[in-house]
DRENGU-698627 format. One record per residue: residue number from 1; residue in one letter; chain; x, y, z negated of N, C-alpha, C in turn. Coordinates in steps of 0.2 Angstrom, whole numbers, plus 5000, padded with zeros to 4 digits. Layout:
     i   aa   ch   n_c1   n_c2   n_c3   ca_c1   ca_c2   ca_c3   c_c1   c_c2   c_c3
   NUM    A    A      X      Y      Z       X       Y       Z      X      Y      Z
...
//
This chain:
     i   aa   ch   n_c1   n_c2   n_c3   ca_c1   ca_c2   ca_c3   c_c1   c_c2   c_c3
     1    M    A   5211   4963   4749    5205    4959    4747   5202   4962   4741
     2    L    A   5206   4964   4736    5204    4968    4730   5201   4974   4732
     3    A    A   5204   4978   4737    5201    4984    4739   5194   4983   4742
     4    L    A   5193   4978   4746    5187    4977    4749   5181   4975   4744
     5    L    A   5183   4971   4739    5178    4970    4733   5176   4976   4730
     6    F    A   5181   4980   4728    5180    4987    4725   5175   4991   4729
     7    F    A   5176   4991   4735    5171    4995    4740   5164   4993   4739
     8    I    A   5163   4986   4740    5157    4983    4739   5153   4985   4733
     9    L    A   5157   4984   4727    5154    4986    4721   5152   4993   4720
    10    L    A   5156   4997   4723    5154    5005    4723   5148   5006   4727
    11    V    A   5147   5003   4733    5141    5004    4737   5135   5002   4733
    12    F    A   5136   4996   4730    5130    4993    4726   5128   4997   4721
    13    S    A   5133   5000   4717    5131    5004    4711   5128   5011   4714
    14    C    A   5130   5014   4719    5127    5020    4722   5119   5019   4724
    15    A    A   5118   5013   4727    5111    5011    4729   5107   5010   4724
    16    K    A   5109   5007   4718    5105    5006    4712   5103   5012   4709
    17    N    A   5108   5017   4708    5107    5023    4705   5102   5027   4709
    18    E    A   5102   5027   4716    5098    5031    4720   5091   5028   4719
    19    T    A   5090   5021   4719    5083    5018    4718   5080   5020   4711
    20    K    A   5084   5021   4706    5082    5022    4700   5080   5030   4699
    21    N    A   5084   5034   4703    5082    5041    4703   5075   5042   4707
    22    N    A   5074   5038   4712    5068    5039    4716   5062   5037   4712
    23    S    A   5063   5031   4708    5057    5029    4704   5055   5034   4699
    24    Q    A   5060   5038   4697    5058    5042    4692   5055   5049   4694
    25    K    A   5055   5050   4701    5052    5056    4704   5044   5056   4703
    26    P    A   5041   5061   4701    5034    5062    4700   5030   5061   4706
    27    T    A   5024   5058   4706    5020    5057    4712   5018   5064   4715
    28    E    A   5019   5066   4721    5017    5072    4724   5009   5073   4724
    29    K    A   5007   5079   4723    4999    5080    4723   4998   5084   4729
    30    T    A   4992   5082   4732    4989    5086    4738   4985   5092   4735
    31    V    A   4987   5098   4738    4983    5104    4736   4977   5105   4740
    32    I    A   4971   5106   4736    4965    5106    4739   4961   5112   4736
    33    T    A   4956   5114   4740    4950    5118    4737   4944   5114   4736
    34    T    A   4940   5116   4732    4934    5112    4731   4927   5116   4732
    35    Y    A   4922   5112   4732    4915    5115    4733   4911   5112   4728
    36    T    A   4907   5115   4724    4903    5113    4719   4896   5112   4722
    37    L    A   4893   5105   4721    4887    5104    4724   4881   5106   4720
    38    S    A   4876   5108   4724    4869    5110    4721   4864   5108   4725
    39    S    A   4859   5104   4723    4854    5101    4727   4849   5106   4729
    40    Q    A   4845   5106   4735    4840    5110    4737   4835   5107   4741
    41    E    A   4829   5110   4742    4824    5107    4747   4826   5108   4754
    42    V    A   4826   5103   4758    4828    5104    4765   4823   5102   4770
    43    Q    A   4821   5106   4775    4816    5105    4780   4820   5100   4785
    44    L    A   4817   5095   4787    4819    5090    4792   4815   5091   4798
    45    Y    A   4819   5090   4804    4816    5091    4811   4817   5085   4815
    46    Y    A   4812   5084   4819    4813    5079    4825   4814   5083   4831
    47    Q    A   4820   5081   4834    4823    5085    4840   4822   5081   4846
    48    T    A   4820   5084   4851    4819    5081    4858   4820   5086   4863
    49    K    A   4821   5083   4869    4821    5088    4875   4814   5090   4878
    50    G    A   4814   5096   4881    4808    5098    4884   4809   5102   4890
    51    Y    A   4804   5104   4894    4805    5108    4899   4799   5113   4899
    52    F    A   4800   5119   4903    4796    5124    4903   4791   5124   4909
    53    E    A   4785   5126   4908    4780    5126    4913   4776   5133   4913
    54    A    A   4774   5136   4918    4770    5142    4919   4763   5140   4917
    55    F    A   4760   5145   4914    4752    5144    4912   4749   5144   4919
    56    K    A   4751   5148   4924    4748    5148    4930   4753   5148   4936
    57    D    A   4752   5143   4940    4758    5141    4945   4754   5138   4951
    58    V    A   4753   5142   4956    4748    5140    4962   4752   5142   4968
    59    F    A   4750   5138   4973    4752    5139    4980   4746   5142   4984
    60    L    A   4746   5148   4986    4741    5152    4989   4740   5150   4996
    61    K    A   4733   5149   4998    4731    5147    5005   4726   5152   5008
    62    P    A   4727   5154   5014    4722    5159    5016   4715   5156   5017
    63    E    A   4710   5160   5017    4703    5157    5018   4701   5158   5025
    64    V    A   4705   5161   5030    4703    5161    5037   4710   5159   5041
    65    S    A   4709   5157   5047    4714    5155    5051   4716   5161   5056
    66    G    A   4722   5161   5058    4725    5166    5062   4732   5167   5062
    67    R    A   4735   5172   5066    4742    5174    5066   4743   5179   5061
    68    V    A   4749   5178   5057    4751    5183    5052   4754   5189   5056
    69    V    A   4751   5195   5054    4753    5201    5057   4756   5206   5053
    70    E    A   4755   5205   5046    4758    5209    5041   4760   5205   5035
    71    L    A   4766   5206   5032    4769    5204    5026   4770   5209   5021
    72    Y    A   4767   5209   5015    4768    5215    5011   4773   5214   5005
    73    V    A   4774   5208   5003    4779    5207    4998   4784   5202   4999
    74    E    A   4789   5202   4995    4795    5197    4996   4796   5193   4990
    75    E    A   4800   5188   4991    4801    5183    4985   4804   5187   4979
    76    G    A   4802   5185   4973    4804    5188    4967   4800   5194   4965
    77    S    A   4796   5197   4969    4792    5203    4968   4786   5201   4963
    78    F    A   4785   5206   4958    4780    5206    4954   4774   5209   4957
    79    V    A   4768   5206   4957    4762    5208    4960   4756   5208   4955
    80    K    A   4752   5213   4956    4746    5214    4952   4740   5210   4955
    81    Q    A   4735   5208   4951    4729    5205    4953   4726   5210   4958
    82    G    A   4724   5207   4964    4721    5210    4969   4725   5214   4974
    83    Q    A   4732   5213   4973    4737    5217    4978   4737   5213   4984
    84    P    A   4737   5216   4990    4738    5213    4996   4745   5209   4997
    85    L    A   4745   5203   5000    4751    5199    5001   4753   5199   5008
    86    L    A   4747   5197   5012    4748    5197    5019   4742   5198   5023
    87    R    A   4742   5200   5029    4736    5201    5033   4737   5197   5040
    88    I    A   4731   5194   5041    4730    5189    5047   4727   5193   5053
    89    D    A   4729   5192   5059    4726    5195    5064   4718   5195   5064
    90    S    A   4715   5200   5064    4707    5200    5063   4704   5203   5070
    91    S    A   4707   5203   5075    4704    5207    5081   4698   5203   5084
    92    E    A   4699   5196   5083    4693    5192    5085   4687   5193   5081
    93    Y    A   4688   5194   5074    4682    5196    5070   4679   5203   5071
    94    E    A   4684   5207   5073    4682    5214    5074   4678   5215   5081
    95    N    A   4680   5211   5086    4676    5211    5092   4669   5208   5091
    96    T    A   4669   5202   5087    4662    5199    5086   4658   5204   5082
    97    L    A   4661   5208   5077    4657    5213    5073   4654   5218   5078
    98    R    A   4658   5221   5082    4655    5226    5087   4650   5223   5091
    99    Q    A   4650   5217   5094    4645    5214    5098   4639   5213   5093
   100    L    A   4639   5211   5087    4633    5210    5083   4630   5217   5081
   101    E    A   4634   5222   5080    4632    5229    5079   4628   5231   5085
   102    A    A   4630   5230   5091    4626    5232    5097   4620   5228   5097
   103    Q    A   4620   5222   5096    4614    5218    5096   4609   5220   5091
   104    L    A   4612   5222   5085    4607    5225    5079   4604   5231   5082
   105    A    A   4608   5235   5085    4605    5242    5087   4599   5240   5092
   106    Q    A   4600   5236   5097    4595    5234    5102   4589   5231   5098
   107    A    A   4590   5227   5093    4585    5223    5090   4581   5228   5086
   108    K    A   4584   5233   5083    4580    5238    5079   4576   5242   5084
   109    A    A   4579   5244   5090    4575    5248    5095   4569   5244   5097
   110    N    A   4570   5237   5099    4564    5233    5101   4559   5233   5095
   111    Y    A   4561   5232   5089    4557    5232    5083   4552   5238   5083
   112    E    A   4555   5244   5084    4551    5250    5084   4546   5251   5089
   113    N    A   4548   5248   5095    4544    5248    5101   4538   5244   5100
   114    Q    A   4540   5238   5097    4535    5233    5096   4530   5235   5090
   115    K    A   4533   5239   5085    4529    5241    5080   4524   5247   5082
   116    A    A   4526   5251   5087    4521    5256    5090   4516   5252   5094
   117    L    A   4518   5247   5098    4513    5243    5102   4508   5240   5097
   118    V    A   4510   5237   5091    4505    5234    5087   4500   5239   5084
   119    E    A   4502   5246   5083    4498    5251    5081   4493   5252   5086
   120    R    A   4495   5253   5092    4490    5254    5098   4485   5248   5099
   121    R    A   4488   5242   5098    4483    5236    5099   4478   5236   5093
   122    K    A   4480   5238   5087    4476    5238    5081   4470   5243   5082
   123    M    A   4472   5249   5085    4467    5254    5086   4462   5251   5091
   124    L    A   4464   5248   5097    4460    5246    5102   4455   5240   5100
   125    F    A   4459   5236   5095    4455    5230    5093   4449   5233   5088
   126    E    A   4451   5238   5084    4446    5240    5080   4440   5243   5083
   127    R    A   4441   5246   5090    4436    5249    5094   4433   5243   5099
   128    D    A   4435   5237   5098    4432    5232    5102   4434   5232   5109
   129    L    A   4440   5236   5110    4442    5237    5117   4446   5231   5119
   130    I    A   4449   5227   5115    4453    5221    5117   4451   5215   5112
   131    A    A   4453   5210   5114    4452    5204    5110   4456   5203   5104
   132    K    A   4454   5200   5099    4458    5199    5093   4464   5195   5094
   133    E    A   4464   5190   5099    4470    5186    5100   4476   5191   5103
   134    E    A   4474   5196   5107    4479    5200    5110   4483   5204   5104
   135    Y    A   4479   5206   5099    4481    5210    5094   4486   5206   5089
   136    E    A   4484   5199   5088    4488    5195    5084   4494   5193   5088
   137    N    A   4494   5192   5094    4500    5191    5098   4505   5196   5097
   138    A    A   4503   5203   5097    4508    5208    5096   4511   5208   5089
   139    L    A   4506   5206   5084    4509    5205    5077   4514   5200   5077
   140    V    A   4513   5194   5080    4518    5189    5080   4525   5191   5083
   141    Q    A   4525   5195   5088    4531    5198    5092   4534   5202   5087
   142    L    A   4531   5206   5083    4534    5211    5078   4538   5207   5073
   143    R    A   4534   5202   5070    4538    5198    5065   4544   5194   5068
   144    V    A   4544   5192   5075    4550    5189    5078   4555   5194   5078
   145    Q    A   4554   5200   5080    4559    5206    5080   4562   5207   5073
   146    E    A   4558   5207   5068    4560    5208    5061   4565   5202   5059
   147    E    A   4563   5196   5061    4567    5190    5059   4574   5191   5063
   148    L    A   4574   5193   5069    4580    5194    5073   4585   5199   5070
   149    I    A   4582   5204   5067    4586    5209    5064   4589   5206   5057
   150    N    A   4585   5203   5054    4588    5199    5048   4593   5195   5049
   151    S    A   4592   5191   5055    4598    5186    5057   4604   5189   5059
   152    I    A   4603   5195   5062    4609    5198    5064   4613   5202   5058
   153    N    A   4609   5204   5054    4612    5207    5048   4616   5202   5044
   154    A    A   4613   5196   5043    4617    5190    5040   4623   5189   5043
   155    Q    A   4623   5189   5050    4629    5187    5054   4634   5193   5053
   156    I    A   4632   5199   5053    4637    5205    5051   4640   5204   5045
   157    A    A   4636   5202   5040    4638    5202    5033   4644   5196   5032
   158    N    A   4642   5191   5036    4647    5185    5036   4654   5187   5040
   159    I    A   4653   5191   5045    4659    5193    5049   4663   5198   5044
   160    K    A   4660   5202   5041    4663    5207    5037   4667   5203   5031
   161    L    A   4664   5198   5029    4667    5194    5023   4673   5191   5026
   162    Q    A   4673   5188   5032    4679    5185    5035   4684   5190   5037
   163    L    A   4682   5196   5038    4687    5202    5039   4691   5203   5033
   164    S    A   4687   5203   5027    4690    5205    5021   4695   5199   5019
   165    K    A   4693   5193   5021    4698    5187    5019   4704   5187   5024
   166    A    A   4704   5191   5029    4710    5191    5033   4716   5194   5029
   167    T    A   4714   5198   5024    4720    5201    5020   4720   5196   5014
   168    L    A   4726   5192   5013    4726    5188    5007   4729   5192   5001
   169    R    A   4725   5192   4995    4727    5196    4989   4728   5191   4984
   170    A    A   4732   5194   4979    4734    5190    4973   4728   5189   4969
   171    P    A   4727   5182   4967    4721    5181    4962   4723   5183   4955
   172    F    A   4729   5184   4953    4731    5186    4947   4738   5189   4947
   173    S    A   4739   5192   4942    4746    5196    4941   4751   5191   4940
   174    G    A   4757   5191   4943    4762    5186    4942   4768   5188   4947
   175    Y    A   4773   5183   4948    4779    5184    4952   4778   5179   4958
   176    I    A   4781   5182   4964    4781    5178    4970   4787   5173   4969
   177    A    A   4786   5167   4968    4792    5162    4967   4794   5160   4974
   178    Q    A   4790   5159   4979    4792    5157    4985   4787   5161   4991
   179    R    A   4790   5162   4996    4787    5164    5002   4788   5159   5008
   180    L    A   4782   5156   5010    4783    5150    5014   4781   5152   5021
   181    V    A   4779   5158   5023    4777    5160    5030   4781   5166   5032
   182    S    A   4781   5167   5039    4785    5173    5042   4780   5176   5047
   183    L    A   4782   5182   5048    4778    5186    5053   4777   5182   5060
   184    G    A   4771   5182   5062    4770    5178    5069   4768   5171   5068
   185    D    A   4768   5168   5062    4766    5161    5060   4759   5161   5061
   186    Y    A   4756   5155   5064    4749    5154    5064   4747   5150   5058
   187    V    A   4743   5152   5054    4741    5149    5048   4733   5147   5048
   188    T    A   4732   5141   5044    4725    5139    5044   4723   5139   5036
   189    T    A   4717   5137   5035    4715    5137    5028   4719   5131   5024
   190    Q    A   4723   5127   5027    4727    5122    5023   4735   5124   5023
   191    T    A   4736   5130   5025    4743    5132    5025   4745   5135   5019
   192    Q    A   4751   5133   5016    4753    5136    5010   4757   5143   5012
   193    T    A   4756   5148   5009    4759    5154    5011   4764   5157   5005
   194    F    A   4761   5157   4999    4766    5160    4993   4765   5155   4987
   195    R    A   4770   5155   4983    4769    5152    4977   4769   5158   4972
   196    L    A   4764   5158   4968    4763    5163    4963   4763   5160   4956
   197    V    A   4767   5163   4951    4768    5160    4945   4768   5166   4939
   198    T    A   4765   5164   4933    4766    5169    4928   4772   5167   4923
   199    L    A   4775   5172   4920    4781    5170    4916   4779   5172   4908
   200    D    A   4775   5176   4907    4774    5178    4900   4766   5178   4898
   201    P    A   4764   5174   4894    4768    5169    4890   4770   5163   4894
   202    I    A   4774   5158   4892    4776    5152    4895   4775   5146   4890
   203    K    A   4775   5140   4893    4774    5135    4888   4780   5130   4889
   204    V    A   4781   5126   4884    4786    5121    4884   4783   5114   4883
   205    V    A   4785   5109   4887    4782    5103    4887   4787   5098   4884
   206    F    A   4785   5094   4879    4789    5089    4876   4785   5083   4873
   207    Q    A   4789   5078   4871    4786    5071    4869   4789   5069   4862
   208    I    A   4785   5066   4858    4787    5064    4852   4785   5056   4851
   209    P    A   4788   5052   4847    4786    5045    4846   4780   5046   4841
   210    Q    A   4776   5040   4842    4769    5040    4838   4770   5041   4831
   211    E    A   4776   5039   4828    4777    5040    4820   4777   5047   4818
   212    F    A   4778   5052   4823    4778    5059    4821   4772   5062   4822
   213    V    A   4767   5059   4825    4761    5063    4827   4757   5066   4821
   214    S    A   4758   5064   4815    4755    5067    4810   4757   5074   4808
   215    F    A   4763   5075   4811    4766    5082    4810   4765   5087   4816
   216    A    A   4762   5084   4821    4760    5088    4827   4753   5091   4826
   217    K    A   4752   5097   4823    4745    5100    4823   4745   5106   4827
   218    L    A   4739   5107   4830    4738    5114    4833   4740   5120   4829
   219    G    A   4744   5124   4832    4746    5130    4828   4753   5129   4824
   220    T    A   4756   5123   4824    4762    5121    4821   4768   5125   4825
   221    L    A   4772   5128   4821    4778    5132    4824   4783   5127   4826
   222    V    A   4786   5127   4831    4792    5123    4833   4798   5128   4835
   223    D    A   4804   5126   4834    4810    5130    4837   4812   5127   4843
   224    V    A   4813   5132   4848    4815    5130    4855   4821   5133   4857
   225    E    A   4827   5129   4858    4833    5131    4859   4835   5130   4866
   226    V    A   4837   5135   4870    4839    5135    4877   4846   5137   4878
   227    D    A   4850   5133   4881    4857    5134    4882   4858   5141   4886
   228    G    A   4862   5145   4883    4864    5151    4887   4859   5156   4886
   229    V    A   4853   5155   4882    4848    5160    4882   4847   5162   4874
   230    G    A   4846   5156   4870    4844    5158    4863   4839   5153   4860
   231    V    A   4837   5155   4854    4832    5151    4851   4826   5155   4850
   232    F    A   4820   5151   4851    4813    5155    4851   4809   5151   4847
   233    K    A   4803   5154   4845    4798    5151    4841   4792   5149   4846
   234    G    A   4789   5144   4845    4783    5142    4849   4778   5139   4845
   235    S    A   4772   5140   4847    4766    5137    4843   4762   5132   4847
   236    I    A   4761   5126   4844    4758    5120    4848   4751   5122   4850
   237    I    A   4750   5121   4856    4743    5123    4859   4740   5116   4862
   238    F    A   4743   5111   4862    4740    5105    4865   4744   5099   4862
   239    V    A   4740   5094   4860    4742    5087    4858   4738   5082   4862
   240    S    A   4742   5078   4866    4738    5074    4871   4734   5069   4867
   241    P    A   4728   5067   4869    4724    5062    4865   4726   5055   4867
   242    V    A   4731   5054   4871    4733    5047    4873   4741   5047   4873
   243    A    A   4743   5041   4872    4751    5040    4872   4752   5037   4879
   244    D    A   4758   5038   4882    4760    5035    4888   4763   5028   4887
   245    Q    A   4765   5025   4892    4767    5017    4892   4773   5016   4887
   246    S    A   4777   5022   4885    4782    5021    4880   4780   5023   4873
   247    R    A   4774   5024   4872    4771    5026    4866   4773   5033   4864
   248    L    A   4774   5037   4868    4776    5044    4867   4770   5048   4868
   249    I    A   4769   5053   4864    4764    5058    4864   4766   5065   4867
   250    T    A   4763   5067   4872    4765    5074    4875   4762   5079   4871
   251    L    A   4766   5084   4870    4764    5091    4867   4766   5097   4871
   252    K    A   4762   5102   4870    4764    5108    4873   4764   5114   4868
   253    A    A   4769   5119   4869    4769    5124    4864   4769   5131   4868
   254    R    A   4766   5136   4866    4766    5142    4869   4771   5147   4866
   255    L    A   4775   5150   4870    4780    5155    4868   4779   5162   4872
   256    E    A   4781   5167   4868    4781    5174    4871   4787   5174   4875
   257    N    A   4787   5178   4881    4793    5178    4885   4793   5185   4889
   258    S    A   4792   5190   4885    4792    5197    4887   4798   5199   4891
   259    K    A   4804   5196   4890    4810    5198    4894   4811   5194   4900
   260    N    A   4806   5189   4901    4806    5184    4907   4813   5180   4907
   261    L    A   4816   5179   4901    4822    5175    4901   4821   5167   4902
   262    L    A   4815   5165   4900    4813    5158    4901   4809   5157   4908
   263    K    A   4811   5152   4911    4809    5151    4918   4806   5144   4918
   264    P    A   4800   5143   4922    4798    5136    4923   4803   5132   4926
   265    G    A   4803   5126   4923    4808    5121    4926   4814   5120   4921
   266    M    A   4816   5126   4917    4822    5126    4913   4821   5120   4908
   267    F    A   4826   5118   4905    4826    5113    4900   4828   5116   4893
   268    A    A   4825   5113   4887    4826    5116    4881   4827   5110   4876
   269    V    A   4829   5111   4870    4829    5107    4864   4824   5109   4859
   270    V    A   4819   5105   4858    4813    5107    4854   4814   5103   4847
   271    S    A   4813   5107   4842    4813    5105    4835   4807   5105   4832
   272    L    A   4804   5099   4830    4797    5099    4827   4798   5098   4819
   273    P    A   4796   5102   4815    4797    5101    4808   4793   5095   4805
   274    T    A   4796   5091   4801    4793    5085    4799   4793   5085   4791
   275    E    A   4796   5081   4787    4796    5081    4780   4801   5086   4777
   276    K    A   4800   5087   4770    4805    5091    4766   4808   5086   4761
   277    V    A   4814   5086   4761    4818    5082    4756   4823   5086   4752
   278    S    A   4825   5082   4746    4830    5085    4742   4837   5083   4745
   279    A    A   4842   5088   4746    4848    5086    4749   4853   5091   4746
   280    F    A   4860   5090   4748    4865    5094    4746   4868   5098   4753
   281    A    A   4868   5104   4752    4871    5108    4758   4879   5109   4757
   282    V    A   4883   5106   4762    4890    5106    4761   4893   5109   4767
   283    P    A   4899   5112   4767    4902    5115    4773   4904   5109   4777
   284    E    A   4903   5109   4784    4905    5104    4788   4912   5101   4788
   285    R    A   4917   5106   4786    4924    5103    4785   4925   5099   4779
   286    A    A   4920   5098   4775    4921    5093    4769   4919   5086   4772
   287    L    A   4916   5085   4777    4914    5079    4780   4921   5076   4783
   288    V    A   4922   5069   4782    4927    5066    4785   4925   5059   4788
   289    L    A   4927   5058   4794    4924    5052    4797   4929   5046   4795
   290    R    A   4926   5041   4793    4930    5035    4791   4927   5029   4794
   291    G    A   4930   5027   4799    4927    5022    4804   4921   5025   4807
   292    T    A   4915   5021   4806    4909    5024    4809   4905   5028   4804
   293    K    A   4907   5029   4798    4904    5032    4792   4907   5039   4791
   294    K    A   4903   5043   4788    4905    5049    4785   4905   5049   4778
   295    I    A   4910   5052   4775    4911    5053    4768   4913   5060   4766
   296    V    A   4913   5061   4759    4916    5067    4756   4920   5064   4751
   297    W    A   4925   5068   4749    4930    5066    4743   4927   5069   4737
   298    K    A   4925   5065   4732    4923    5068    4726   4929   5068   4721
   299    V    A   4930   5074   4718    4935    5075    4713   4933   5072   4706
   300    K    A   4937   5068   4704    4936    5065    4697   4940   5068   4692
   301    E    A   4938   5067   4685    4942    5069    4680   4949   5066   4680
   302    G    A   4953   5070   4679    4960    5068    4679   4964   5070   4685
   303    G    A   4960   5072   4690    4964    5075    4696   4964   5070   4702
   304    S    A   4960   5065   4702    4960    5060    4708   4954   5061   4712
   305    V    A   4954   5058   4718    4948    5058    4722   4945   5051   4724
   306    V    A   4939   5051   4725    4936    5045    4727   4931   5046   4733
   307    P    A   4931   5042   4738    4926    5043    4744   4919   5041   4742
   308    V    A   4914   5046   4744    4907    5044    4744   4904   5045   4751
   309    E    A   4901   5039   4753    4898    5039    4759   4891   5043   4759
   310    V    A   4890   5047   4764    4884    5052    4764   4881   5051   4771
   311    Q    A   4874   5052   4771    4870    5052    4776   4869   5059   4778
   312    V    A   4870   5061   4784    4869    5068    4787   4862   5069   4789
   313    L    A   4858   5073   4786    4851    5074    4788   4850   5079   4793
   314    R    A   4854   5084   4793    4853    5090    4797   4860   5094   4797
   315    Q    A   4861   5097   4803    4867    5101    4803   4866   5108   4807
   316    E    A   4868   5113   4804    4867    5120    4808   4872   5125   4805
   317    R    A   4875   5129   4809    4879    5135    4808   4884   5133   4803
   318    A    A   4888   5127   4804    4894    5125    4800   4892   5122   4793
   319    I    A   4885   5121   4792    4883    5118    4786   4880   5111   4788
   320    A    A   4881   5106   4784    4878    5100    4784   4874   5098   4778
   321    Y    A   4868   5096   4779    4864    5094    4773   4864   5086   4773
   322    V    A   4866   5084   4767    4868    5077    4766   4865   5074   4760
   323    K    A   4864   5068   4760    4862    5064    4753   4866   5058   4753
   324    G    A   4868   5056   4746    4872    5051    4745   4872   5050   4737
   325    D    A   4877   5046   4735    4878    5045    4727   4882   5051   4724
   326    L    A   4878   5057   4724    4881    5063    4722   4876   5066   4717
   327    Q    A   4878   5071   4713    4874    5074    4708   4876   5081   4708
   328    D    A   4871   5085   4705    4872    5093    4705   4878   5093   4700
   329    G    A   4883   5098   4702    4889    5099    4698   4895   5096   4701
   330    D    A   4894   5090   4705    4900    5087    4707   4904   5092   4712
   331    R    A   4911   5090   4711    4915    5094    4716   4918   5090   4721
   332    I    A   4918   5093   4727    4921    5089    4733   4926   5093   4736
   333    A    A   4931   5089   4739    4937    5093    4742   4935   5096   4749
   334    L    A   4938   5102   4750    4937    5106    4756   4943   5106   4760
   335    E    A   4948   5110   4758    4954    5111    4762   4958   5104   4761
   336    N    A   4961   5102   4766    4965    5096    4766   4961   5089   4765
   337    A    A   4954   5090   4765    4950    5084    4764   4952   5078   4769
   338    S    A   4954   5080   4775    4955    5075    4781   4961   5071   4779
   339    I    A   4966   5073   4775    4972    5069    4774   4972   5066   4767
   340    L    A   4967   5066   4764    4966    5063    4757   4966   5055   4758
   341    R    A   4968   5051   4753    4967    5044    4753   4964   5042   4746
   342    E    A   4961   5037   4745    4958    5035    4739   4963   5034   4734
   343    G    A   4961   5037   4728    4965    5037    4722   4971   5042   4722
   344    A    A   4971   5046   4728    4976    5052    4728   4975   5057   4723
   345    K    A   4981   5059   4720    4981    5064    4715   4981   5071   4719
   346    V    A   4977   5076   4716    4976    5082    4719   4977   5088   4714
   347    E    A   4979   5093   4717    4980    5099    4713   4975   5104   4716
   348    I    A   4970   5107   4712    4965    5112    4715   4968   5119   4715
   349    K    A   4968   5122   4721    4970    5128    4722   4965   5133   4719
   350    Q    A   4967   5138   4715    4962    5143    4713   4961   5148   4717
//
């Protein structure tokens, strides 16, 4: 019994000593690096999604009907203004042209004969050998032949115009985005044959809420970011005079596209510059998510830290522009910021 009592006392004494030793250990410090704040003027942006449009994007239709007998270009081809794209069978027009040319030759021969007849009748009339009426009838017939020649010439000019239209040509330089016909197809003036688009320059279309319309001026530069392609500069060329049902204003910006990297229909993120404000630029790793809020740990005199809630105004290239209850010269935690707790003691690594 005595042995058991001695053992209990021994265990109690050891536990008490261990507790005393632990309470005497100094509080461990978290090693951090710091960043010194300095305010600066920051440009803010309104960001929204947009899409690209070609300046010229048309579906070409022939001006005459007929069967396609020649195709000169394929999809994806670059064509110059006036370049032939396809040819429609023109044999019917060619036959009509030959018939009209034969009629014209006959009409001209008849005109020359009638002209000679008028000269003879005039001479006889002047000698009082024929009546005036007979001479005048010859003049009328001469004018009829002249009108017939003019009519045939007009018909020939029209047929030649139709013949020229049998070859469909590019109305402007651009790229063949689609070919919608094949050899042997019968086409009419309502048939779509090719889709022709321009790529350089190109325009981006986007919308902004009405509260930002004061920042949307003609000539204002916007940043246009395209996933997998890069960031481009655009200049606003159109501001809609009306808002849609959602009170959004449509804008269009012009971009240079000499390498043809941007295509109609592609999506982009457009950044419209708005106001300029004073803010602090901090490394993104200094930001800590605390619930739904973002904070930075401000280092106080004496080696402790306190959380300061911040509003992130803009982020880019691992830098966040923030504002909050901070001042120039304040130091915030960088390394190990995510493991700090309020009131924690820190040791600043040099």
